[in-house]
N, C-alpha and C positions, 0 to 999 in steps of 0.2 A: 243617106240608108244605113238602114244598119242587116247584114249576112250574116244570121245565124252558120258556123264552121260544121260540116262534118265530118263525120271516119271516111279512113281511103277504102274502095265499097271490096277492096281484099283481103283486108284485116277483118273486117269487121265476117265477114264470110268464116274466114277460116276461126277468131275467136267464137261464132257460131255455131260451127262446129261439133268446137272443142262443148264447149256447154252443154250441146245433146249428143253429147255421148250419156253422161249421165241415166236422162231418163230414158232415152233409147235402152241402154240397158237394162235396166231396171222394168222396165215394160217388156223385154225381150224374154226374160229371162222370169221371167213372174208367167209372162205365158204359155211359156216353158213345159211349169212348174220346175227347175234347177232351185235345186236349192246350191246358189252359186254363189264362188266366195269375194263375199264386201253386199250380198247379197242384204243385208240385216242395215248396217251400216249405210244403205244406199232406200230404204225401206224411210227413211226420214224425210217426213211431208214436204219442210219447211225447205231444202235441201234440193227435192226436185223439185218444189212450185218457183225455189229459184231462181234456181239454174231456168227452166225455162221462159220464166219472167223479165228475166238478163240478157236470155234471148232476143227476144221475142225486141225486146228493146233494141239490140243493138243494133239490128238488122230492119228491125223498124224506123232504127235515124237515118240508115243509110237512104235507102228511098223517097226518103220526106225531109224536101227543101221550104226553109220558113225564112221570109224575108220582112222585115219590116217596115215600110217606106212613111219616113216624119214629115207627113204632107197637113195639110188642110182636105178636111177633113183625116185621121192617118189609114194606111193602109197596110194590110198584114194581105199579103202573097204565101201560099202552100203551092208547092207540088210534089205531085211524085213522079221521080222515076222508075221506070220497072228495070229491075234490075235479076235476072235469074236469078242466082244464089240467092240472093236473099230472099226476095218472095218462094222460092223454095220453101229456105229455113223456114219462113216466117212460118209457112205451110203445115209445115211436119209439127211445127210446137203445138198448131192450134190444132192437130192430128192427137200429140201426146200429150196433151192434157186428158182431154176425155179417156183415152187409154191409162192412162195411172189415175185418172179416179176411180176406174173401176178393178183395177187390182188391186190401188191397197182395200178396196169395199170387200172386193172376194176372202183378201188375204185376213182381215180380219175377222170374217163371219166362219174359214176354214180353224183358228185361231178358235169361234167362242168354240163353234159344235169339236173337236177336241180337249176344249177344258170340261166338255160334257163327257163329253167318253169318257175323259179319266177321274171325273166326278164318279160317274157313276158303277 
């Protein structure tokens, strides 16, 4: 039987919180319409999507257990653990992604309106 190891619950929860700080800061400052320090740097979609995807993957791997038993026929066992902090972070990732998309679109449309006003 082959068991795929998974990371410690506490480590994945802490890493997830650290990773979610970037998109949370971006969405919060964009929603409040603050021109906060570093907001232009965090406006990079690759950075925001990368942190969201990494946080999701780290936390999903922590609650998911996969075992492959080499028998005739081979059996794949998948188990899901209910670890509250990891589930909360996965839910936060799934909530922040649509908010991020909305905020990015609103910022782009605001910039377009400002450019049109300047050109008139």
